[in-house]
C-alpha positions in Angstrom: -23.1 75.9 -158.0 -19.4 75.1 -158.6 -18.4 78.5 -157.1 -20.4 77.8 -154.0 -18.8 74.4 -153.7 -15.3 75.8 -154.1 -15.8 78.6 -151.6 -17.6 76.2 -149.2 -14.5 74.0 -148.9 -12.6 74.9 -145.8 -9.3 76.6 -145.9 -6.5 74.3 -144.6 -5.2 75.6 -141.3 -1.6 76.7 -141.1 0.4 74.9 -138.4 0.6 76.9 -135.1 3.2 76.2 -132.4 4.0 77.2 -128.9 7.3 76.6 -127.2 8.3 76.8 -123.5 11.0 75.6 -121.1 9.2 72.7 -119.4 10.1 69.2 -118.3 13.6 70.5 -117.9 14.0 71.1 -121.6 12.6 73.2 -124.4 9.2 71.9 -125.5 7.4 72.7 -128.7 3.8 71.7 -129.4 2.5 72.2 -133.0 -1.0 71.9 -134.3 -1.5 71.0 -137.9 -5.3 70.8 -138.2 -6.3 73.7 -136.0 -5.4 77.2 -135.0 -7.1 76.9 -131.6 -4.9 78.6 -129.0 -6.9 76.8 -126.2 -5.4 73.5 -127.4 -1.9 74.9 -127.2 -2.7 76.3 -123.7 -4.0 72.9 -122.7 -0.9 71.1 -124.0 1.4 73.4 -122.2 -0.6 73.1 -119.0 -0.4 69.3 -119.3 3.3 69.5 -119.7 3.6 71.7 -116.6 1.4 69.3 -114.6 3.6 66.4 -115.6 6.7 68.4 -114.7 5.3 69.1 -111.2 4.9 65.3 -110.7 8.0 63.9 -112.6 10.8 66.4 -112.0 14.0 65.3 -110.3 14.7 69.0 -109.3 11.3 70.3 -108.1 11.3 69.5 -104.4 7.5 68.9 -104.2 7.4 66.4 -107.2 6.7 62.8 -106.5 9.9 61.7 -108.2 12.0 64.1 -106.2 10.4 62.9 -102.9 11.1 59.3 -103.8 14.7 60.0 -104.9 15.4 61.8 -101.6 13.9 59.2 -99.4 15.2 58.2 -96.0 17.3 55.0 -95.6 14.9 52.0 -95.4 12.0 53.9 -96.9 11.1 51.9 -99.9 7.4 52.1 -100.8 5.5 55.2 -101.9 2.0 55.9 -103.0 1.9 58.2 -106.1 -0.6 59.7 -108.4 -2.1 57.5 -111.1 -0.3 59.5 -113.8 3.1 59.0 -112.1 2.5 55.3 -111.6 1.5 55.0 -115.3 4.6 56.8 -116.6 6.9 54.7 -114.3 5.2 51.5 -115.4 5.6 52.5 -119.1 9.3 53.4 -118.4 9.9 50.0 -116.8 8.2 48.3 -119.8 10.6 50.1 -122.1 13.5 49.3 -119.8 12.6 45.6 -120.0 12.0 45.6 -123.8 15.4 47.2 -124.4 17.1 44.9 -121.8 18.2 48.0 -119.9 19.6 50.0 -122.8 16.8 52.5 -121.9 16.7 52.6 -118.0 14.5 54.9 -115.9 16.9 54.5 -113.0 19.6 56.4 -114.8 19.3 59.4 -112.4 22.6 58.7 -110.5 24.5 59.0 -113.8 22.4 61.8 -115.3 22.9 63.9 -112.2 26.7 63.6 -112.4 26.8 65.9 -115.4 24.9 68.6 -113.5 23.3 69.8 -116.8 21.1 72.4 -115.2 23.5 73.5 -112.4 26.0 76.2 -112.2 28.9 73.9 -113.1 28.0 71.3 -115.8 30.9 69.1 -116.6 32.0 65.7 -117.8 32.5 63.4 -114.8 35.5 61.2 -114.2 35.5 57.5 -115.3 35.6 56.5 -111.6 32.6 58.6 -110.7 30.7 57.1 -113.7 31.6 53.6 -112.6 30.6 54.2 -109.0 27.2 55.7 -110.0 26.6 53.0 -112.7 26.4 50.4 -109.9 23.3 52.1 -108.6 21.4 51.8 -112.0 19.0 48.9 -112.5 15.4 49.1 -113.5 14.9 45.7 -111.9 15.1 47.5 -108.5 11.8 49.3 -109.0 8.3 47.7 -109.1 4.8 49.1 -109.6 1.6 47.7 -108.1 -1.3 50.0 -108.7 -0.2 53.4 -107.4 2.5 51.9 -105.2 6.1 52.2 -106.2 8.6 50.0 -104.4 12.4 50.2 -104.5 14.5 47.1 -103.7 17.3 49.2 -102.1 18.2 52.6 -100.8 20.4 53.7 -103.7 18.1 53.3 -106.8 16.7 56.6 -108.1 14.5 57.6 -111.1 14.9 60.1 -113.8 11.8 60.0 -116.2 12.6 63.3 -117.9 16.0 62.5 -119.3 14.3 61.1 -122.4 11.3 62.3 -124.3 7.9 61.3 -122.8 6.5 58.0 -123.8 4.0 57.6 -126.6 0.5 58.1 -125.4 1.3 60.3 -122.4 0.2 63.4 -124.3 -2.4 61.6 -126.5 -6.0 62.5 -125.8 -9.1 60.9 -127.4 -10.3 62.8 -130.4 -7.0 64.7 -130.8 -5.1 64.0 -134.0 -2.3 65.5 -135.9 -0.5 66.9 -132.8 3.2 67.0 -132.7 5.3 67.0 -129.5 8.9 67.8 -129.7 11.4 67.8 -126.8 15.0 68.9 -126.7 16.0 65.6 -125.3 15.6 63.1 -128.1 16.6 59.5 -127.6 18.2 57.1 -130.0 18.9 53.6 -128.7 21.4 51.4 -130.5 24.3 49.2 -129.7 24.8 46.7 -127.0 24.6 47.1 -123.2 27.5 45.4 -121.4 26.7 41.7 -121.3 23.3 42.1 -122.9 21.8 41.5 -126.3 21.8 44.2 -129.0 18.9 46.6 -129.1 
């Protein structure tokens, strides 16, 4: 009876991982309670789907299209997923009083991280592009994204995805790791400490 009980207890699954270059960074998904490769396939597929909507460099992505809008073009209808991630990003921007700001794209593009010539930009270039940053210039209403001006642009992938984006009902003990970790501390100019 004891032997049957001991052999009947399930063997604890060893963690399994899969890594890929997605979301403009290296992504690793690790399963701690399953060895099911289909779950890893699904997680990578989901990352790829988000990349196709949220990328600043894929010309067909919703973010790219909004960032390369014509002067005066201010309102866009996007997918529910894109609207949800922008809304969550704006929430974090508000909560951090702008320390985390989804409209950082003018600054992040200065470094040209993925281009042929990545470099540290000049102080003058940083100052000029900084004037374009301001989460207050973006609003979400349903699936409608509205910009208050022509110069505000969005970069949702410069930080790791927000909690909940990759969470699915019934899925536990999953770990998402992105090469772009974010630590917020200090004080934004003229703002309270975060």
